[in-house]
C-alpha positions in Angstrom: -17.8 -8.9 39.9 -16.2 -7.4 43.0 -15.4 -3.6 42.4 -13.3 -1.5 44.1 -16.1 1.0 44.8 -18.2 -1.9 46.2 -15.3 -2.3 48.8 -15.4 1.7 49.8 -19.0 1.2 50.1 -18.7 -1.5 52.6 -16.1 0.4 54.8 -18.5 3.1 54.6 -21.5 1.2 55.8 -19.5 0.2 58.7 -18.3 3.4 59.5 -14.7 2.6 59.1 -12.0 4.4 57.6 -9.8 2.7 54.9 -6.3 3.4 55.9 -3.5 4.2 53.4 -1.5 0.9 54.2 -4.7 -0.9 53.1 -5.1 1.2 49.6 -1.3 0.5 49.3 -1.6 -3.3 49.8 -4.7 -3.5 47.6 -2.8 -1.7 44.6 0.6 -3.8 45.1 -1.8 -7.1 45.0 -3.8 -6.0 41.8 -0.3 -5.3 40.2 1.1 -8.7 41.0 3.4 -7.8 43.5 4.5 -10.1 46.9 5.1 -8.6 50.2 5.4 -8.2 53.6 2.7 -6.1 55.4 3.6 -4.7 58.8 0.5 -3.1 60.7 -0.1 -3.1 64.6 -2.6 -5.4 66.4 -6.4 -4.5 65.8 -5.8 -2.0 62.4 -7.0 -4.1 59.9 -4.7 -6.4 58.5 -6.8 -8.9 57.8 -9.0 -6.7 55.4 -5.9 -5.4 54.0 -5.4 -8.9 52.3 -8.7 -10.5 52.1 -10.2 -7.7 49.9 -8.0 -7.9 47.0 -8.3 -11.8 47.2 -11.8 -11.6 47.1 -11.8 -9.3 44.1 -9.2 -11.8 42.2 -11.3 -14.6 43.1 -14.7 -12.8 41.8 -12.7 -11.8 38.5 -12.5 -15.7 37.3 -16.1 -16.7 37.2 -15.1 -19.6 34.9 -13.1 -21.2 37.6 -15.2 -20.9 40.4 -14.8 -24.4 42.3 -11.5 -25.3 43.9 -8.9 -23.8 46.1 -8.2 -20.3 45.1 -6.1 -18.9 48.3 -4.3 -20.3 51.4 -4.3 -18.4 54.7 -1.7 -19.9 56.9 -1.7 -19.3 60.8 0.5 -20.5 63.3 -2.8 -20.8 65.8 -5.8 -23.0 65.8 -7.9 -20.4 67.5 -6.8 -17.8 65.1 -7.9 -19.9 62.3 -11.6 -19.4 63.8 -11.3 -15.5 63.8 -10.1 -15.4 60.5 -12.8 -17.3 59.4 -15.4 -15.3 61.3 -13.6 -12.0 59.6 -13.6 -13.4 56.2 -17.2 -14.6 56.3 -18.5 -11.3 57.2 -17.1 -9.8 54.2 -18.4 -12.6 51.9 -21.7 -12.6 53.6 -22.4 -8.6 53.4 -20.9 -8.4 49.9 -22.8 -11.2 48.6 -20.2 -13.1 47.3 -19.8 -16.6 45.6 -16.9 -17.4 47.8 -16.6 -20.5 50.1 -14.7 -20.5 53.4 -13.3 -23.6 55.0 -10.7 -24.4 58.0 -8.5 -27.4 58.0 -6.5 -28.0 61.2 -5.9 -30.7 63.6 -9.4 -30.3 65.1 -11.4 -30.4 61.6 -13.5 -33.6 62.0 -13.0 -36.4 59.5 -16.2 -36.1 57.7 -15.3 -32.3 57.0 -11.8 -33.2 55.5 -13.6 -35.9 53.3 -15.8 -33.3 52.0 -12.9 -31.1 51.6 -11.1 -33.8 49.5 -13.9 -33.9 46.7 -14.4 -30.5 46.9 -12.2 -28.0 48.3 -13.4 -24.4 49.4 -12.2 -21.1 47.7 -10.2 -20.1 50.9 -8.9 -22.7 53.0 -7.5 -21.6 56.5 -4.9 -23.9 58.0 -1.9 -24.6 59.8 1.8 -25.3 58.6 1.5 -28.9 59.7 -2.1 -29.3 58.0 -0.6 -27.6 54.8 2.0 -30.0 54.5 -0.6 -33.2 55.3 -2.3 -31.5 52.2 0.8 -31.6 50.1 1.4 -35.4 51.1 -1.9 -36.1 48.7 -1.4 -37.7 45.5 -3.8 -35.1 44.1 -1.6 -32.3 45.6 -0.9 -30.3 42.1 -4.3 -30.7 41.1 -5.6 -29.3 44.2 -3.2 -26.2 44.3 -3.1 -25.5 40.5 -5.7 -22.7 40.5 -4.5 -21.1 44.0 -3.8 -17.6 43.4 -2.6 -16.1 46.6 -0.9 -17.5 49.8 -1.1 -15.3 52.8 1.0 -16.0 56.0 -0.2 -14.6 59.1 1.8 -13.9 62.1 4.9 -14.5 60.1 7.3 -12.8 62.8 6.3 -15.6 65.5 6.9 -18.4 62.6 10.1 -17.2 61.4 12.2 -17.6 64.3 11.1 -21.3 64.5 11.0 -24.8 62.4 7.4 -24.1 61.8 8.8 -21.2 59.5 11.2 -23.7 57.9 8.2 -25.9 57.1 6.7 -22.8 55.2 9.7 -21.9 53.4 9.8 -25.5 51.9 6.2 -25.6 51.2 6.4 -22.3 49.4 9.2 -23.5 47.4 6.9 -26.2 45.7 4.0 -24.4 45.5 5.6 -21.4 43.4 6.0 -24.1 40.5 2.7 -25.7 41.2 0.5 -22.6 40.9 0.3 -19.9 38.1 -0.2 -16.4 38.8 0.4 -16.9 42.6 1.3 -14.0 44.9 2.5 -14.3 48.6 2.0 -12.0 51.2 3.2 -12.3 55.1 1.6 -10.3 57.7 4.0 -9.5 60.7 4.2 -7.6 63.8 7.4 -4.8 64.0 10.8 -7.0 64.6 14.1 -5.7 64.6 14.9 -7.3 60.9 12.0 -6.8 59.2 13.7 -6.5 56.1 15.5 -9.9 56.5 11.8 -11.5 57.4 10.5 -10.4 53.9 13.8 -12.1 52.3 13.1 -15.4 54.6 9.4 -15.6 53.6 9.8 -15.3 49.7 13.6 -16.3 49.1 16.9 -14.6 49.2 16.9 -14.1 45.4 14.8 -14.7 42.3 11.4 -13.3 40.7 9.5 -13.2 43.7 12.0 -11.2 46.0 12.4 -9.1 42.9 8.6 -8.2 42.7 8.4 -7.7 46.5 7.5 -5.1 48.8 7.4 -3.9 52.1 4.2 -2.2 53.4 4.3 -0.4 56.8 1.4 1.1 58.5 1.7 4.9 59.6 -0.7 3.9 62.4 1.0 4.6 65.6 -0.6 1.9 68.2 -0.7 3.9 71.5 0.3 1.5 74.4 0.4 2.8 78.1 2.7 1.2 80.3 2.5 1.4 84.1 4.6 0.0 86.9 3.3 -0.9 89.9 5.1 -0.1 93.2 4.8 -1.3 96.5 3.6 1.5 99.3 6.8 1.0 100.8 10.0 0.3 98.8 12.2 -0.6 101.9 9.7 -3.6 102.5 10.0 -4.7 98.8 11.9 -7.8 98.6 15.2 -8.3 96.7 14.5 -11.7 95.5 11.7 -13.6 94.4 9.7 -14.4 91.1 6.1 -14.6 92.4 5.2 -11.2 93.2 2.4 -12.4 95.3 3.3 -9.2 97.9 1.9 -7.0 95.4 -1.6 -9.2 95.3 -3.9 -6.2 96.6 -2.3 -3.8 93.7 -3.5 -6.3 91.2 -6.8 -7.1 92.8 -7.6 -2.9 92.5 -6.7 -3.0 89.0 -9.1 -5.9 88.3 -11.8 -4.1 89.9 -11.2 -1.1 88.0 -11.3 -2.8 84.8 -14.1 -4.3 82.6 -11.9 -7.3 81.8 -8.2 -8.1 82.6 -5.5 -10.5 81.5 -2.7 -11.2 83.9 0.2 -12.6 82.0 2.7 -14.9 84.0 6.1 -16.5 82.9 5.4 -19.9 83.9 2.6 -22.4 84.3 3.4 -23.0 87.8 3.3 -19.5 88.4 -0.2 -19.3 86.8 -1.6 -22.1 89.2 -0.3 -20.2 92.4 -1.7 -16.6 91.2 -5.1 -17.9 90.2 -5.1 -19.7 93.7 -4.0 -16.8 95.8 -6.4 -14.6 94.1 -9.3 -17.0 94.7 -8.3 -16.9 98.3 -7.8 -13.3 98.5 -11.1 -12.2 97.0 -13.8 -15.3 97.1 -16.3 -13.2 95.1 -14.0 -13.9 91.9 -15.3 -17.6 91.8 -17.1 -17.8 88.6 -15.4 -14.7 87.1 -11.7 -15.5 87.4 -10.1 -18.4 85.1 -7.0 -19.5 84.1 -5.7 -20.5 80.6 -2.3 -22.3 80.2 -1.1 -24.8 77.4 -1.4 -28.0 79.8 -4.8 -27.5 80.7 -7.6 -29.6 78.8 -8.5 -28.2 75.5 -11.9 -28.1 76.0 -11.7 -25.8 79.2 -9.3 -23.4 77.2 -11.5 -23.1 74.4 -14.3 -22.2 76.9 -12.4 -19.6 78.6 -11.3 -18.0 75.2 -14.9 -17.6 74.3 -16.1 -16.5 77.7 -13.1 -13.8 77.5 -14.7 -12.8 73.8 -18.3 -12.6 75.5 -17.1 -10.1 78.1 -18.3 -13.0 80.7 -15.0 -13.1 82.9 -13.6 -10.4 84.7 -10.0 -11.6 84.9 -7.8 -14.7 83.2 -4.7 -15.9 84.8 -2.6 -17.0 81.9 0.9 -17.6 80.3 2.1 -17.3 76.5 -0.8 -19.7 75.2 -2.7 -16.5 75.3 0.0 -14.1 73.5 -0.8 -14.5 69.8 -3.6 -12.5 68.2 -6.8 -13.7 69.1 -9.2 -10.6 69.1 -10.3 -10.0 72.8 -11.8 -6.8 72.1 -13.5 -6.8 75.7 -10.3 -6.9 77.6 -9.3 -3.1 78.9 -6.2 -4.1 80.8 -3.3 -6.5 80.9 -1.1 -7.2 83.8 2.5 -8.6 83.5 3.6 -10.3 86.6 7.5 -10.3 86.4 9.9 -9.6 83.6 8.8 -10.8 80.5 12.6 -11.2 79.4 11.8 -9.5 75.9 10.4 -6.2 74.6 8.5 -8.2 71.5 6.8 -10.3 74.0 6.0 -7.4 76.0 4.2 -5.5 73.5 2.6 -8.5 71.9 0.9 -9.2 75.5 0.0 -5.4 75.8 -1.7 -5.8 72.3 -4.2 -8.1 73.8 -5.9 -5.0 75.3 -7.3 -2.2 72.9 -7.6 -4.7 70.4 -9.6 -2.5 67.7 -8.4 0.4 65.5 -7.6 3.6 67.6 -8.2 2.3 70.8 -5.3 2.4 73.4 -3.7 -0.9 75.1 -2.9 -0.6 78.6 -0.1 -3.0 80.4 0.6 -2.9 83.9 4.0 -4.2 85.0 4.3 -6.0 88.4 8.0 -6.3 89.5 8.5 -9.6 91.5 11.5 -7.8 93.3 13.2 -5.0 93.7 16.0 -5.0 90.9 13.1 -5.8 88.2 12.3 -2.1 88.4 15.3 -1.7 86.0 13.5 -4.1 83.5 10.3 -2.2 84.0 12.3 1.1 83.0 14.1 -0.5 80.1 10.6 -1.9 78.7 9.1 1.4 79.0 11.6 3.1 77.2 11.7 0.4 74.4 7.8 0.5 74.2 8.0 4.3 73.6 11.0 4.1 71.2 9.7 0.7 69.1 12.9 -0.8 69.9 12.3 -4.5 69.3 14.2 -7.8 68.9 15.3 -9.4 65.9 13.7 -12.9 65.0 16.7 -15.2 63.8 15.7 -17.6 60.9 16.9 -21.1 61.2 19.6 -22.3 58.8 19.9 -26.3 57.3 17.4 -27.8 59.4 18.0 -31.1 57.8 15.3 -32.8 59.9 12.8 -30.3 58.7 14.0 -31.0 55.1 14.0 -35.1 55.5 10.5 -34.7 56.6 9.4 -32.7 53.6 11.0 -34.8 51.1 9.3 -37.7 52.6 5.9 -35.8 52.5 6.6 -35.0 48.9 7.4 -39.0 48.5 4.3 -40.2 50.1 2.3 -37.7 47.6 2.9 -37.4 44.0 6.6 -38.5 44.6 9.5 -36.2 43.4 12.4 -35.8 41.1 15.7 -35.1 42.9 17.2 -32.6 40.4 13.8 -30.5 40.0 13.1 -30.2 44.1 16.8 -29.5 44.6 16.7 -26.1 42.8 13.4 -25.3 44.8 15.0 -26.2 48.0 18.2 -24.1 47.2 15.9 -21.2 46.5 14.7 -20.8 50.4 16.6 -18.6 53.0 17.1 -21.9 55.0 19.0 -24.1 52.5 20.6 -21.4 50.1 23.8 -22.8 51.3 23.1 -26.5 51.0 26.0 -28.4 49.1 25.7 -31.1 46.6 27.1 -33.6 49.2 24.5 -32.7 51.8 21.6 -33.0 49.4 22.8 -36.4 48.1 23.3 -37.4 51.8 19.7 -36.4 52.9 18.5 -38.4 49.6 20.5 -41.4 50.7 19.1 -40.9 54.4 15.4 -41.4 53.1 16.3 -44.3 50.7 18.9 -46.3 52.4 19.1 -44.9 56.0 22.4 -43.3 56.3 25.6 -45.6 56.5 25.0 -46.8 60.0 21.6 -47.7 59.6 21.8 -49.1 56.1 21.4 -52.9 57.3 17.9 -51.9 58.8 15.0 -52.4 56.6 12.7 -49.6 58.8 14.8 -46.9 57.9 14.4 -47.3 54.2 11.6 -45.7 53.9 11.5 -44.5 50.0 12.5 -46.0 46.8 14.0 -44.7 43.7 11.9 -45.7 40.6 13.6 -46.4 37.2 13.0 -42.8 35.9 14.7 -41.2 39.1 11.3 -40.5 40.8 11.8 -40.8 44.6 8.5 -42.3 46.1 6.9 -44.0 49.3 5.0 -47.1 48.3 4.9 -48.9 51.9 1.6 -47.8 53.0 2.4 -48.5 56.7 5.2 -45.9 56.2 3.0 -43.7 54.7 0.6 -43.5 57.6 3.2 -43.5 60.0 5.0 -40.5 58.5 1.4 -38.9 58.0 0.8 -39.2 62.0 4.1 -37.4 62.8 4.2 -34.3 60.2 5.2 -31.2 62.3 8.0 -29.7 64.2 6.3 -29.4 67.7 7.7 -32.2 69.8 6.2 -32.1 72.9 7.7 -33.1 76.5 6.9 -36.4 78.4 3.5 -35.8 79.4 1.1 -37.5 81.8 -2.6 -37.3 81.2 -4.5 -36.6 84.6 -7.8 -37.8 84.9 -10.5 -38.1 87.4 -11.5 -41.5 88.4 -14.7 -41.6 86.2 -12.4 -40.8 83.3 -12.8 -37.2 82.8 -9.9 -35.3 81.5 -8.1 -32.6 83.1 -4.9 -32.0 81.3 -1.4 -33.0 81.4 1.6 -32.4 83.6 5.4 -33.3 83.0 6.4 -37.1 84.1 9.3 -36.0 85.7 7.1 -34.0 88.4 4.2 -36.5 88.9 7.0 -39.6 89.3 8.3 -38.0 92.3 4.6 -37.9 94.2 3.6 -40.8 96.2 0.0 -42.1 96.3 -1.9 -40.0 98.4 0.1 -37.0 97.7 -1.7 -33.5 97.0 -0.9 -31.0 94.4 -2.5 -28.0 92.8 -3.3 -28.2 88.9 -5.8 -26.4 86.6 -7.1 -24.4 89.6 -8.1 -27.4 91.5 -6.3 -29.2 94.6 -6.2 -32.9 93.7 -5.0 -36.1 95.6 -3.0 -38.6 93.4 -4.7 -41.8 93.6 -2.3 -44.0 91.2 0.3 -43.7 88.4 0.0 -46.0 85.7 1.3 -46.3 82.2 1.3 -42.2 81.4 -2.3 -41.6 83.1 -2.7 -40.2 86.6 -5.8 -40.8 88.4 -6.9 -38.5 90.8 -9.7 -37.0 93.1 -10.3 -33.4 94.6 -9.2 -32.9 98.0 -9.6 -30.5 100.7 -6.1 -30.6 102.3 -4.4 -27.2 102.5 -0.9 -28.3 101.8 -0.1 -29.0 98.5 2.6 -29.2 95.7 2.1 -27.0 92.3 3.6 -28.5 89.4 6.7 -27.3 87.5 7.5 -27.7 83.9 10.8 -28.0 82.8 12.1 -25.2 80.3 9.5 -22.9 81.7 11.9 -20.0 83.0 12.6 -17.7 80.1 15.8 -15.9 79.6 16.6 -12.1 78.8 16.9 -11.5 75.2 20.0 -10.3 74.0 18.2 -6.8 72.8 16.7 -6.5 76.4 20.0 -7.2 78.1 21.5 -4.3 76.5 18.6 -2.0 77.2 18.6 -2.9 80.8 22.6 -2.5 81.0 21.8 1.1 79.9 19.0 1.5 82.5 21.6 0.4 85.4 24.2 2.8 84.2 21.3 5.6 84.4 21.6 5.1 88.0 24.7 7.4 88.1 22.6 10.1 86.2 21.0 13.1 87.7 17.3 12.5 88.9 15.6 14.4 86.6 17.0 12.5 83.9 15.7 9.1 85.4 12.6 7.3 84.8 10.1 7.2 87.7 11.2 3.1 88.2 14.8 4.1 88.5 14.0 7.0 91.1 11.7 4.5 93.0 15.0 2.0 93.3 16.7 4.8 95.2 16.6 2.9 98.9 18.0 -0.5 96.9 20.6 1.8 95.1 21.8 3.3 98.4 21.9 -0.2 100.4 23.6 -1.5 96.9 26.5 1.5 97.1 26.9 0.7 100.8 27.8 -2.5 100.2 29.5 -2.4 96.7 29.3 -0.2 93.6 26.9 0.2 90.7 29.1 -0.3 87.6 29.6 2.2 84.9 29.4 1.8 81.3 33.3 1.2 81.1 33.3 -1.0 84.4 32.5 -4.9 85.0 31.7 -5.5 88.4 32.6 -8.8 90.6 31.7 -8.8 94.2 33.4 -11.4 96.8 32.2 -12.2 100.1 32.7 -15.0 102.8 29.6 -16.8 104.6 29.0 -20.1 106.5 28.7 -21.9 103.0 32.3 -20.6 101.6 33.4 -18.0 99.2 31.1 -16.2 97.0 32.6 -14.8 93.9 29.5 -13.3 91.9 30.0 -11.7 88.4 27.4 -9.5 86.6 27.4 -9.8 82.7 23.8 -8.8 82.4 23.3 -11.1 79.3 20.2 -13.3 80.7 20.3 -16.7 82.7 21.0 -18.8 79.4 24.4 -17.0 78.8 25.2 -17.3 82.1 24.5 -20.8 82.7 27.4 -21.3 80.0 29.5 -18.4 81.2 29.9 -19.8 84.8 30.7 -23.2 83.6 33.5 -21.6 81.5 34.8 -19.8 84.1 34.7 -22.5 86.4 36.6 -24.8 84.1 39.3 -22.1 83.3 39.9 -21.4 87.1 40.2 -24.9 87.9 43.0 -25.1 85.3 44.9 -22.5 87.6 44.1 -24.1 91.2 42.5 -27.2 92.1 39.3 -26.0 93.2 35.7 -27.2 92.8 32.5 -24.6 92.3 29.1 -24.9 92.7 27.4 -22.4 90.1 24.1 -20.3 90.4 22.9 -17.7 88.1 20.1 -15.6 87.1 19.3 -12.9 84.5 21.7 -10.3 85.7 24.9 -12.6 86.9 26.2 -15.8 88.2 27.8 -17.0 91.3 30.8 -19.4 91.8 30.5 -20.8 95.3 33.7 -22.4 96.7 35.6 -23.7 99.7 38.7 -21.5 99.1 39.2 -18.0 97.9 39.5 -17.7 94.0 42.4 -15.2 93.1 40.3 -12.9 91.0 43.1 -10.5 90.3 44.8 -13.6 88.7 41.3 -14.3 86.5 41.8 -11.1 84.7 45.3 -11.1 84.5 45.3 -14.6 82.9 42.6 -13.3 80.6 40.0 -16.2 81.7 37.4 -14.2 80.6 38.8 -14.1 76.9 36.7 -15.5 73.8 40.1 -17.3 72.4 39.3 -21.3 72.4 35.7 -20.6 73.3 34.3 -23.5 71.8 36.7 -26.0 73.1 36.5 -25.0 76.4 32.9 -24.9 76.3 33.0 -28.6 75.4 35.4 -29.4 78.2 33.3 -27.3 80.9 29.9 -28.5 80.1 28.3 -31.8 79.5 27.6 -30.9 75.5 26.8 -34.6 74.8 23.9 -34.6 77.4 22.5 -31.0 76.0 23.2 -32.6 72.4 21.2 -35.7 73.1 18.2 -33.6 74.5 18.5 -31.7 71.4 18.6 -35.0 69.2 15.5 -36.1 70.7 13.5 -33.3 68.8 15.8 -33.9 65.6 15.2 -37.8 65.8 11.3 -37.2 66.0 10.8 -34.7 63.2 13.1 -36.5 60.7 11.3 -39.6 61.5 14.1 -41.6 63.0 11.9 -42.2 66.1 8.2 -42.4 66.2 6.2 -40.4 68.4 3.0 -42.1 67.5 3.6 -44.9 69.7 0.8 -46.1 72.0 0.8 -43.7 75.3 1.9 -46.8 77.4 5.2 -47.0 75.9 5.8 -43.2 74.6 7.7 -41.8 76.8 10.6 -44.4 77.4 10.4 -45.4 73.6 11.3 -41.9 72.8 13.7 -41.4 75.2 15.7 -44.5 74.7 15.3 -45.2 71.3 17.0 -41.3 70.5 19.7 -41.8 73.1 20.7 -45.2 71.2 20.9 -43.3 68.0 23.0 -40.9 69.3 25.6 -43.0 70.5 25.3 -45.0 67.4 26.2 -41.7 65.3 28.6 -40.5 67.7 30.6 -43.6 67.6 30.3 -44.8 63.9 29.1 -41.9 62.1 30.2 -38.8 63.6 29.6 -37.0 60.1 25.9 -37.9 60.3 24.3 -34.5 59.4 21.7 -35.0 62.0 24.1 -35.6 65.0 26.1 -32.4 63.8 22.7 -30.1 63.8 22.2 -31.5 67.2 25.6 -29.9 68.5 25.0 -26.8 66.0 21.7 -26.2 67.6 23.1 -27.0 71.3 25.8 -24.4 70.8 23.7 -21.4 68.8 20.2 -21.9 70.3 21.0 -23.3 74.0 24.2 -21.8 74.9 23.9 -19.1 72.6 27.7 -19.2 71.7 27.8 -16.3 69.4 26.1 -14.1 72.0 28.5 -15.6 74.9 31.3 -14.3 72.6 30.3 -10.6 72.0 29.7 -10.7 76.1 33.2 -11.9 76.5 34.4 -9.3 73.7 32.4 -6.4 75.6 33.9 -7.6 78.9 37.6 -7.7 77.6 37.4 -3.8 77.0 35.9 -3.0 80.6 37.9 -2.3 83.5 37.4 -4.9 85.9 36.0 -3.7 89.5 36.7 -6.2 92.2 34.4 -5.3 95.5 34.9 -7.4 98.5 31.9 -7.1 100.7 30.9 -7.7 104.3 27.4 -9.2 103.4 25.3 -10.5 100.3 24.4 -7.4 98.3 20.8 -6.2 96.5 22.3 -7.3 93.4 23.6 -10.9 94.4 20.9 -11.4 97.0 18.7 -13.0 94.2 21.2 -15.1 92.6 22.0 -16.5 96.0 18.5 -17.3 97.2 17.7 -19.1 93.7 20.5 -21.5 94.6 19.1 -22.1 97.9 15.5 -22.2 96.4 16.7 -25.4 94.7 17.9 -27.4 97.6 15.8 -26.2 100.5 11.9 -26.5 101.4 10.0 -23.5 101.5 9.8 -22.9 105.0 13.7 -23.7 105.3 14.3 -21.0 102.9 12.1 -18.4 104.1 13.9 -19.0 107.6 17.1 -18.6 106.0 16.2 -15.3 104.0 15.2 -14.2 107.0 18.4 -14.6 109.0 20.6 -13.3 105.7 18.3 -10.0 105.7 18.8 -9.7 109.4 22.3 -9.7 109.1 22.5 -7.2 106.4 20.3 -4.9 108.5 
């Protein structure tokens, strides 16, 4: 039987210090408490929870076999790390505890073995947990489980995978006696709410819950990388390649470096350019992003752990807490668009107790230095965004109920109480619940004539089950909330798999065209049935794949910090950060052409070029909000005067370009920036139906309306056409369909960020409008204009055009 003294001796043998937060968790766990642990990366969070779980298991010698604890993680790679950490404890302390992994990568033979005899600790993902819950032996398998740990809860909470966890826990609370539930989370702005979402808004679990915060202060060093001459630093761009020599210097001076980019296409380009600049990096430089073939990604991860690579160019695919101890430095190319994302990436270096994390910020254009300054302050003050939990995700609920129906089945009244106990569905009504039950049994009002949508049946005793084996198998293949885009597999002629690119990109290529992918220059031989056959090419001119949705938007929190830094340009130099001081040449140019707004001012710039009249507005609210803002204002202006506008936007502002001048004084006098009638005007100004259709596609897959497990040849067209047809049916004949309504709600709340736009309009209504008529594009407007030009011109034509614009300004 494991004793506390044994644990302390183990720590002493490792020359490790037991932190107060670890002892606090041990004490709370032994006293039957549930909770949320908030501690920095590399501080010993896993041991804080694994030690009391080991102790609990060892105190039940009569019940040694079977599942005793679940460890849920968002990443398969993290599952392997947790297995190594937990197995080390078991081996060193000679404990009779078995450990296993169950993810999508687990071989069938291992799964079959687990079905006969579960390990004591099972490390799994949300999707694999729901698959286990679809077993008819589900209650028998989980009855002796005494602990559930949800790792990286902050990452799961702001997604539908978090809803999966909420629903699973609602069931397991009633299946497992003496269960303790604990989450592990990084620091977020709403950490108390995170605990509530995890354990439920009310009831015994939240009443016995604690929040344990580590007093350890993770040291993070943020260094902004400046060009030698600021007057030569571009006013636009998103690649940052003009700073490649500075990046090479950091790589050479570090043992191992991760270079984070914001998009997969940017990742491909930086990898190529670094190899061209320093050919000696060949063999020591690698690339990692989500579209590269899995074996290659796993090889890169292991090579980082072993210290075999000098640098890796990567995307968010390496954001989460995989332990890469050899990594000494992190480089962020361009604004990460969020404080939490920036800190997460910084934590990839110094990933051990007491180590300092080092991150170098490489701005891609001059104005990003304002963002760099905001990030540095936020890091020092630990000002981090909130993670907003999902509410009323009926698509996930439908999938969950079918999972239960495939397994042991369920009684609606019993499960209704459990579902209502979750944060996501605390406000679900009886009417909505009955609609969901009807949906899984008869298919909803407009689909009731089609047998394929009648998936579950009610037995005489009221129990709901799925008896059709084909329905059960198809559902099992589709469990999960991550819906992939339409992807094309890229293979060499010999069949070797390279990775995936999006269909819309590769369908633009002709046979013989050359593109760069996975660090290779490839020639397209043919494209057939969602498979692209390629061969290596030595041609120097090539295209880089772009991925839809790859461009991030500023979070609301970072937008606020960025505005504060912008206002600080008016402060005395001794009160400014080094980034703001370095920006002085650009500030002088901006003041020469226009102004820099103060706290109580809202800036609008207007100038004329050969293209027409440019009207540029600066809310500083992020590109997603500006997309909706620009469409809204264009619509409202059109009600006052017959005018057509083209729209461009970035994170700092948006442009309305027209062939006639907009009366800007009239815009403010007529309150065109008012939040009044916001939703109805957005519906008129944007193609909300098209946006909602894209959103509905994912909802249709998650809820099982559309099957994503069709043969690859028909996959894309099947998904797109089926979901669009169903959307039209619901729109025309069943507008009160909860899934149809959910698509519109998610479009407004998550894509258009309607609530955030409303707050921005409220803020602007209290500011003084500053309308400035300029001779030329300004440093603030320049990136917005060139973004628009980039979408419609070749690279060579664009560079010539930009050079001419800069010459005119000079």
